[in-house]
N, CA, C and O atoms as a GROMACS GRO file, in nm:
protein
  424
    1MET      N    1  16.328   1.833   2.101
    1MET     CA    2  16.343   1.973   2.135
    1MET      C    3  16.489   2.012   2.114
    1MET      O    4  16.580   1.940   2.153
    2SER      N    5  16.509   2.127   2.052
    2SER     CA    6  16.645   2.171   2.023
    2SER      C    7  16.712   2.227   2.147
    2SER      O    8  16.645   2.261   2.245
    3ALA      N    9  16.843   2.236   2.142
    3ALA     CA   10  16.919   2.292   2.254
    3ALA      C   11  16.877   2.437   2.280
    3ALA      O   12  16.866   2.479   2.395
    4LYS      N   13  16.855   2.512   2.173
    4LYS     CA   14  16.814   2.651   2.188
    4LYS      C   15  16.677   2.658   2.256
    4LYS      O   16  16.655   2.745   2.342
    5ASP      N   17  16.586   2.569   2.220
    5ASP     CA   18  16.453   2.567   2.283
    5ASP      C   19  16.462   2.534   2.431
    5ASP      O   20  16.391   2.592   2.513
    6ILE      N   21  16.550   2.441   2.466
    6ILE     CA   22  16.569   2.405   2.607
    6ILE      C   23  16.619   2.525   2.686
    6ILE      O   24  16.572   2.552   2.796
    7LEU      N   25  16.715   2.598   2.629
    7LEU     CA   26  16.767   2.718   2.697
    7LEU      C   27  16.658   2.823   2.712
    7LEU      O   28  16.641   2.880   2.820
    8ILE      N   29  16.584   2.850   2.606
    8ILE     CA   30  16.478   2.951   2.611
    8ILE      C   31  16.370   2.911   2.712
    8ILE      O   32  16.320   2.995   2.786
    9ASP      N   33  16.334   2.783   2.715
    9ASP     CA   34  16.236   2.736   2.813
    9ASP      C   35  16.283   2.763   2.955
    9ASP      O   36  16.202   2.796   3.042
   10ASN      N   37  16.413   2.750   2.979
   10ASN     CA   38  16.468   2.779   3.111
   10ASN      C   39  16.467   2.928   3.139
   10ASN      O   40  16.435   2.970   3.251
   11VAL      N   41  16.500   3.009   3.041
   11VAL     CA   42  16.496   3.155   3.058
   11VAL      C   43  16.354   3.198   3.095
   11VAL      O   44  16.334   3.282   3.182
   12GLU      N   45  16.256   3.140   3.026
   12GLU     CA   46  16.116   3.175   3.050
   12GLU      C   47  16.054   3.094   3.165
   12GLU      O   48  15.938   3.114   3.199
   13MET      N   49  16.134   3.005   3.223
   13MET     CA   50  16.088   2.919   3.333
   13MET      C   51  15.960   2.844   3.298
   13MET      O   52  15.868   2.834   3.378
   14LYS      N   53  15.958   2.793   3.176
   14LYS     CA   54  15.840   2.718   3.130
   14LYS      C   55  15.828   2.587   3.205
   14LYS      O   56  15.927   2.530   3.252
   15ASN      N   57  15.706   2.540   3.216
   15ASN     CA   58  15.678   2.415   3.282
   15ASN      C   59  15.765   2.303   3.224
   15ASN      O   60  15.771   2.286   3.102
   16GLY      N   61  15.832   2.230   3.309
   16GLY     CA   62  15.918   2.121   3.266
   16GLY      C   63  16.065   2.158   3.254
   16GLY      O   64  16.150   2.070   3.244
   17SER      N   65  16.095   2.287   3.256
   17SER     CA   66  16.235   2.329   3.248
   17SER      C   67  16.300   2.318   3.386
   17SER      O   68  16.230   2.316   3.487
   18PHE      N   69  16.431   2.310   3.388
   18PHE     CA   70  16.501   2.298   3.515
   18PHE      C   71  16.472   2.418   3.605
   18PHE      O   72  16.446   2.402   3.724
   19LEU      N   73  16.477   2.540   3.548
   19LEU     CA   74  16.451   2.658   3.630
   19LEU      C   75  16.306   2.664   3.678
   19LEU      O   76  16.279   2.718   3.785
   20HIS      N   77  16.215   2.609   3.600
   20HIS     CA   78  16.075   2.602   3.646
   20HIS      C   79  16.068   2.517   3.773
   20HIS      O   80  16.009   2.558   3.873
   21TYR      N   81  16.130   2.400   3.767
   21TYR     CA   82  16.130   2.314   3.886
   21TYR      C   83  16.203   2.382   4.002
   21TYR      O   84  16.153   2.386   4.114
   22LEU      N   85  16.322   2.434   3.974
   22LEU     CA   86  16.406   2.488   4.080
   22LEU      C   87  16.347   2.616   4.140
   22LEU      O   88  16.334   2.627   4.262
   23HIS      N   89  16.311   2.709   4.056
   23HIS     CA   90  16.266   2.839   4.104
   23HIS      C   91  16.120   2.837   4.149
   23HIS      O   92  16.087   2.888   4.256
   24ASN      N   93  16.034   2.780   4.067
   24ASN     CA   94  15.890   2.786   4.097
   24ASN      C   95  15.842   2.676   4.192
   24ASN      O   96  15.748   2.696   4.268
   25LYS      N   97  15.906   2.560   4.186
   25LYS     CA   98  15.862   2.448   4.270
   25LYS      C   99  15.960   2.414   4.381
   25LYS      O  100  15.935   2.325   4.462
   26SER      N  101  16.073   2.485   4.384
   26SER     CA  102  16.179   2.459   4.483
   26SER      C  103  16.222   2.313   4.481
   26SER      O  104  16.242   2.251   4.585
   27GLU      N  105  16.234   2.260   4.362
   27GLU     CA  106  16.266   2.117   4.344
   27GLU      C  107  16.382   2.102   4.246
   27GLU      O  108  16.383   2.164   4.140
   28PHE      N  109  16.477   2.019   4.280
   28PHE     CA  110  16.588   1.988   4.190
   28PHE      C  111  16.546   1.869   4.105
   28PHE      O  112  16.538   1.757   4.155
   29ASN      N  113  16.521   1.893   3.977
   29ASN     CA  114  16.481   1.786   3.886
   29ASN      C  115  16.603   1.744   3.806
   29ASN      O  116  16.651   1.817   3.720
   30ASN      N  117  16.653   1.625   3.836
   30ASN     CA  118  16.777   1.577   3.777
   30ASN      C  119  16.767   1.564   3.625
   30ASN      O  120  16.862   1.598   3.555
   31ASN      N  121  16.656   1.514   3.573
   31ASN     CA  122  16.642   1.499   3.427
   31ASN      C  123  16.643   1.634   3.357
   31ASN      O  124  16.707   1.650   3.253
   32ALA      N  125  16.573   1.730   3.412
   32ALA     CA  126  16.571   1.864   3.352
   32ALA      C  127  16.710   1.929   3.362
   32ALA      O  128  16.751   2.001   3.271
   33PHE      N  129  16.782   1.902   3.472
   33PHE     CA  130  16.918   1.953   3.485
   33PHE      C  131  17.007   1.896   3.375
   33PHE      O  132  17.082   1.970   3.311
   34LYS      N  133  16.998   1.766   3.353
   34LYS     CA  134  17.081   1.701   3.251
   34LYS      C  135  17.051   1.757   3.112
   34LYS      O  136  17.142   1.775   3.032
   35LYS      N  137  16.925   1.785   3.084
   35LYS     CA  138  16.888   1.842   2.954
   35LYS      C  139  16.948   1.981   2.938
   35LYS      O  140  16.999   2.015   2.831
   36LEU      N  141  16.942   2.062   3.043
   36LEU     CA  142  16.998   2.196   3.036
   36LEU      C  143  17.150   2.190   3.018
   36LEU      O  144  17.205   2.259   2.932
   37TYR      N  145  17.215   2.109   3.096
   37TYR     CA  146  17.360   2.092   3.087
   37TYR      C  147  17.400   2.052   2.945
   37TYR      O  148  17.490   2.112   2.886
   38ALA      N  149  17.332   1.952   2.891
   38ALA     CA  150  17.363   1.903   2.756
   38ALA      C  151  17.333   2.010   2.650
   38ALA      O  152  17.407   2.024   2.553
   39ALA      N  153  17.227   2.085   2.670
   39ALA     CA  154  17.191   2.190   2.574
   39ALA      C  155  17.299   2.296   2.565
   39ALA      O  156  17.332   2.341   2.456
   40ILE      N  157  17.354   2.335   2.678
   40ILE     CA  158  17.460   2.437   2.677
   40ILE      C  159  17.581   2.384   2.602
   40ILE      O  160  17.645   2.458   2.527
   41ARG      N  161  17.614   2.258   2.622
   41ARG     CA  162  17.728   2.198   2.551
   41ARG      C  163  17.702   2.198   2.400
   41ARG      O  164  17.792   2.228   2.321
   42VAL      N  165  17.581   2.164   2.360
   42VAL     CA  166  17.547   2.161   2.217
   42VAL      C  167  17.553   2.301   2.158
   42VAL      O  168  17.602   2.319   2.046
   43LEU      N  169  17.503   2.399   2.231
   43LEU     CA  170  17.502   2.536   2.180
   43LEU      C  171  17.644   2.589   2.155
   43LEU      O  172  17.664   2.675   2.069
   44ALA      N  173  17.739   2.539   2.229
   44ALA     CA  174  17.878   2.582   2.208
   44ALA      C  175  17.929   2.541   2.071
   44ALA      O  176  18.018   2.605   2.015
   45ASP      N  177  17.872   2.434   2.017
   45ASP     CA  178  17.918   2.382   1.888
   45ASP      C  179  17.828   2.422   1.771
   45ASP      O  180  17.859   2.389   1.657
   46GLU      N  181  17.719   2.492   1.799
   46GLU     CA  182  17.627   2.533   1.694
   46GLU      C  183  17.652   2.677   1.654
   46GLU      O  184  17.705   2.756   1.732
   47GLU      N  185  17.614   2.709   1.533
   47GLU     CA  186  17.620   2.847   1.487
   47GLU      C  187  17.486   2.912   1.520
   47GLU      O  188  17.387   2.892   1.449
   48VAL      N  189  17.483   2.988   1.626
   48VAL     CA  190  17.361   3.058   1.668
   48VAL      C  191  17.398   3.202   1.705
   48VAL      O  192  17.515   3.238   1.706
   49ASP      N  193  17.298   3.281   1.734
   49ASP     CA  194  17.320   3.420   1.777
   49ASP      C  195  17.398   3.419   1.907
   49ASP      O  196  17.342   3.395   2.014
   50ILE      N  197  17.526   3.444   1.898
   50ILE     CA  198  17.615   3.432   2.014
   50ILE      C  199  17.575   3.529   2.124
   50ILE      O  200  17.571   3.490   2.241
   51SER      N  201  17.546   3.652   2.091
   51SER     CA  202  17.515   3.752   2.192
   51SER      C  203  17.392   3.713   2.273
   51SER      O  204  17.398   3.713   2.396
   52ARG      N  205  17.282   3.681   2.208
   52ARG     CA  206  17.158   3.646   2.277
   52ARG      C  207  17.176   3.515   2.353
   52ARG      O  208  17.129   3.503   2.467
   53THR      N  209  17.240   3.418   2.294
   53THR     CA  210  17.261   3.290   2.362
   53THR      C  211  17.348   3.308   2.486
   53THR      O  212  17.318   3.251   2.591
   54ALA      N  213  17.453   3.387   2.475
   54ALA     CA  214  17.540   3.413   2.590
   54ALA      C  215  17.463   3.482   2.702
   54ALA      O  216  17.481   3.448   2.819
   55GLN      N  217  17.378   3.577   2.667
   55GLN     CA  218  17.296   3.644   2.767
   55GLN      C  219  17.202   3.544   2.836
   55GLN      O  220  17.186   3.547   2.958
   56ASN      N  221  17.142   3.457   2.757
   56ASN     CA  222  17.049   3.358   2.813
   56ASN      C  223  17.120   3.259   2.904
   56ASN      O  224  17.069   3.224   3.010
   57ILE      N  225  17.237   3.213   2.861
   57ILE     CA  226  17.314   3.120   2.944
   57ILE      C  227  17.353   3.188   3.074
   57ILE      O  228  17.341   3.129   3.182
   58ASN      N  229  17.400   3.310   3.066
   58ASN     CA  230  17.438   3.385   3.185
   58ASN      C  231  17.320   3.401   3.280
   58ASN      O  232  17.335   3.386   3.401
   59TYR      N  233  17.203   3.432   3.226
   59TYR     CA  234  17.083   3.450   3.309
   59TYR      C  235  17.046   3.320   3.380
   59TYR      O  236  17.025   3.319   3.502
   60VAL      N  237  17.039   3.210   3.305
   60VAL     CA  238  17.000   3.081   3.363
   60VAL      C  239  17.101   3.038   3.468
   60VAL      O  240  17.064   2.994   3.577
   61TYR      N  241  17.227   3.051   3.437
   61TYR     CA  242  17.334   3.013   3.529
   61TYR      C  243  17.324   3.095   3.659
   61TYR      O  244  17.337   3.040   3.768
   62GLY      N  245  17.303   3.224   3.645
   62GLY     CA  246  17.289   3.310   3.762
   62GLY      C  247  17.169   3.273   3.848
   62GLY      O  248  17.178   3.273   3.970
   63GLN      N  249  17.057   3.242   3.784
   63GLN     CA  250  16.937   3.204   3.859
   63GLN      C  251  16.959   3.074   3.937
   63GLN      O  252  16.915   3.061   4.051
   64ILE      N  253  17.027   2.980   3.876
   64ILE     CA  254  17.056   2.853   3.944
   64ILE      C  255  17.143   2.879   4.066
   64ILE      O  256  17.116   2.827   4.175
   65LEU      N  257  17.248   2.958   4.049
   65LEU     CA  258  17.337   2.987   4.161
   65LEU      C  259  17.265   3.063   4.272
   65LEU      O  260  17.288   3.036   4.390
   66LYS      N  261  17.178   3.157   4.236
   66LYS     CA  262  17.101   3.230   4.337
   66LYS      C  263  17.011   3.135   4.416
   66LYS      O  264  17.002   3.145   4.538
   67CYS      N  265  16.944   3.044   4.347
   67CYS     CA  266  16.856   2.949   4.415
   67CYS      C  267  16.936   2.864   4.514
   67CYS      O  268  16.890   2.837   4.624
   68LEU      N  269  17.056   2.822   4.473
   68LEU     CA  270  17.139   2.743   4.564
   68LEU      C  271  17.182   2.827   4.684
   68LEU      O  272  17.183   2.778   4.798
   69LEU      N  273  17.217   2.952   4.660
   69LEU     CA  274  17.254   3.041   4.772
   69LEU      C  275  17.138   3.059   4.868
   69LEU      O  276  17.156   3.052   4.990
   70PHE      N  277  17.020   3.082   4.816
   70PHE     CA  278  16.902   3.101   4.900
   70PHE      C  279  16.872   2.975   4.979
   70PHE      O  280  16.831   2.982   5.095
   71HIS      N  281  16.891   2.860   4.917
   71HIS     CA  282  16.866   2.732   4.984
   71HIS      C  283  16.952   2.719   5.110
   71HIS      O  284  16.906   2.672   5.213
   72PHE      N  285  17.077   2.759   5.099
   72PHE     CA  286  17.170   2.743   5.211
   72PHE      C  287  17.174   2.863   5.306
   72PHE      O  288  17.244   2.861   5.407
   73ASP      N  289  17.098   2.967   5.274
   73ASP     CA  290  17.090   3.084   5.362
   73ASP      C  291  16.993   3.054   5.476
   73ASP      O  292  16.875   3.030   5.454
   74LYS      N  293  17.045   3.054   5.598
   74LYS     CA  294  16.962   3.021   5.714
   74LYS      C  295  16.851   3.123   5.738
   74LYS      O  296  16.752   3.093   5.805
   75ASN      N  297  16.867   3.243   5.683
   75ASN     CA  298  16.767   3.348   5.702
   75ASN      C  299  16.662   3.351   5.590
   75ASN      O  300  16.575   3.438   5.590
   76ASP      N  301  16.670   3.258   5.497
   76ASP     CA  302  16.577   3.255   5.384
   76ASP      C  303  16.491   3.130   5.393
   76ASP      O  304  16.539   3.024   5.431
   77GLU      N  305  16.365   3.144   5.357
   77GLU     CA  306  16.272   3.031   5.365
   77GLU      C  307  16.277   2.941   5.241
   77GLU      O  308  16.220   2.832   5.242
   78PHE      N  309  16.344   2.985   5.135
   78PHE     CA  310  16.351   2.907   5.012
   78PHE      C  311  16.434   2.781   5.036
   78PHE      O  312  16.551   2.790   5.076
   79LYS      N  313  16.376   2.666   5.012
   79LYS     CA  314  16.447   2.538   5.026
   79LYS      C  315  16.419   2.453   4.904
   79LYS      O  316  16.306   2.447   4.856
   80ILE      N  317  16.522   2.387   4.855
   80ILE     CA  318  16.512   2.301   4.737
   80ILE      C  319  16.489   2.158   4.782
   80ILE      O  320  16.570   2.102   4.856
   81SER      N  321  16.379   2.100   4.738
   81SER     CA  322  16.357   1.958   4.768
   81SER      C  323  16.429   1.875   4.663
   81SER      O  324  16.455   1.922   4.552
   82ASN      N  325  16.460   1.754   4.697
   82ASN     CA  326  16.528   1.660   4.606
   82ASN      C  327  16.668   1.705   4.566
   82ASN      O  328  16.720   1.659   4.465
   83LEU      N  329  16.729   1.794   4.642
   83LEU     CA  330  16.865   1.837   4.609
   83LEU      C  331  16.958   1.719   4.632
   83LEU      O  332  16.973   1.672   4.744
   84PRO      N  333  17.021   1.670   4.526
   84PRO     CA  334  17.107   1.552   4.540
   84PRO      C  335  17.224   1.580   4.634
   84PRO      O  336  17.272   1.694   4.645
   85GLU      N  337  17.270   1.477   4.700
   85GLU     CA  338  17.386   1.492   4.788
   85GLU      C  339  17.508   1.537   4.710
   85GLU      O  340  17.595   1.607   4.764
   86ASN      N  341  17.516   1.498   4.585
   86ASN     CA  342  17.631   1.534   4.502
   86ASN      C  343  17.604   1.662   4.423
   86ASN      O  344  17.656   1.679   4.313
   87TYR      N  345  17.522   1.752   4.480
   87TYR     CA  346  17.487   1.875   4.410
   87TYR      C  347  17.611   1.954   4.368
   87TYR      O  348  17.612   2.015   4.262
   88SER      N  349  17.714   1.952   4.450
   88SER     CA  350  17.834   2.030   4.414
   88SER      C  351  17.901   1.972   4.289
   88SER      O  352  17.957   2.046   4.209
   89LYS      N  353  17.895   1.841   4.273
   89LYS     CA  354  17.949   1.779   4.152
   89LYS      C  355  17.866   1.820   4.030
   89LYS      O  356  17.920   1.847   3.924
   90LEU      N  357  17.734   1.824   4.047
   90LEU     CA  358  17.646   1.864   3.937
   90LEU      C  359  17.668   2.010   3.901
   90LEU      O  360  17.668   2.045   3.783
   91VAL      N  361  17.686   2.094   4.000
   91VAL     CA  362  17.715   2.236   3.974
   91VAL      C  363  17.849   2.248   3.901
   91VAL      O  364  17.865   2.334   3.815
   92SER      N  365  17.942   2.163   3.936
   92SER     CA  366  18.071   2.162   3.867
   92SER      C  367  18.053   2.125   3.719
   92SER      O  368  18.117   2.184   3.632
   93TYR      N  369  17.966   2.028   3.691
   93TYR     CA  370  17.935   1.994   3.551
   93TYR      C  371  17.878   2.115   3.478
   93TYR      O  372  17.916   2.145   3.365
   94LEU      N  373  17.786   2.184   3.545
   94LEU     CA  374  17.727   2.303   3.485
   94LEU      C  375  17.834   2.410   3.463
   94LEU      O  376  17.837   2.474   3.358
   95ASP      N  377  17.920   2.431   3.562
   95ASP     CA  378  18.032   2.525   3.547
   95ASP      C  379  18.113   2.492   3.423
   95ASP      O  380  18.144   2.580   3.342
   96ASN      N  381  18.148   2.366   3.409
   96ASN     CA  382  18.229   2.323   3.294
   96ASN      C  383  18.156   2.347   3.163
   96ASN      O  384  18.218   2.387   3.064
   97SER      N  385  18.026   2.322   3.162
   97SER     CA  386  17.947   2.342   3.042
   97SER      C  387  17.943   2.490   3.003
   97SER      O  388  17.962   2.525   2.887
   98VAL      N  389  17.918   2.575   3.100
   98VAL     CA  390  17.914   2.719   3.074
   98VAL      C  391  18.051   2.769   3.031
   98VAL      O  392  18.062   2.847   2.937
   99GLU      N  393  18.154   2.724   3.100
   99GLU     CA  394  18.290   2.764   3.063
   99GLU      C  395  18.325   2.717   2.922
   99GLU      O  396  18.385   2.791   2.844
  100TYR      N  397  18.286   2.594   2.888
  100TYR     CA  398  18.310   2.541   2.754
  100TYR      C  399  18.240   2.628   2.649
  100TYR      O  400  18.298   2.659   2.545
  101TYR      N  401  18.117   2.667   2.678
  101TYR     CA  402  18.044   2.752   2.583
  101TYR      C  403  18.122   2.880   2.557
  101TYR      O  404  18.148   2.916   2.442
  102PHE      N  405  18.160   2.950   2.663
  102PHE     CA  406  18.226   3.079   2.646
  102PHE      C  407  18.366   3.066   2.585
  102PHE      O  408  18.405   3.151   2.505
  103LYS      N  409  18.439   2.963   2.618
  103LYS     CA  410  18.570   2.943   2.558
  103LYS      C  411  18.559   2.910   2.410
  103LYS      O  412  18.643   2.950   2.329
  104THR      N  413  18.454   2.836   2.374
  104THR     CA  414  18.436   2.791   2.236
  104THR      C  415  18.380   2.901   2.147
  104THR      O  416  18.421   2.916   2.032
  105ARG      N  417  18.287   2.977   2.200
  105ARG     CA  418  18.212   3.071   2.117
  105ARG      C  419  18.264   3.214   2.121
  105ARG      O  420  18.244   3.290   2.026
  106ILE      N  421  18.329   3.251   2.228
  106ILE     CA  422  18.366   3.394   2.241
  106ILE      C  423  18.517   3.408   2.250
  106ILE      O  424  18.568   3.520   2.262
   0.00000   0.00000   0.00000
């Protein structure tokens, strides 16, 4: 599966994508996270539609952050199962990947 396909699957929250697990199943799937993280890094080095890809990365990144905020909101029932103890380190990896994309492509 190409990096672009992985990103689109997350935008569409297709079964097996990180956002599918996180948003629809309230589950942190480490393998799907790693695929998304790696896909964003690859997209930074590929010649693709920058505008659409940037919009998709921004959307996926925002959804992940919202899910994490809802998880830690005491007034919200949304809870993420399997959230690794080192989730902040993983979010930092994602931050770096997104930042790398935008610095490289835009």
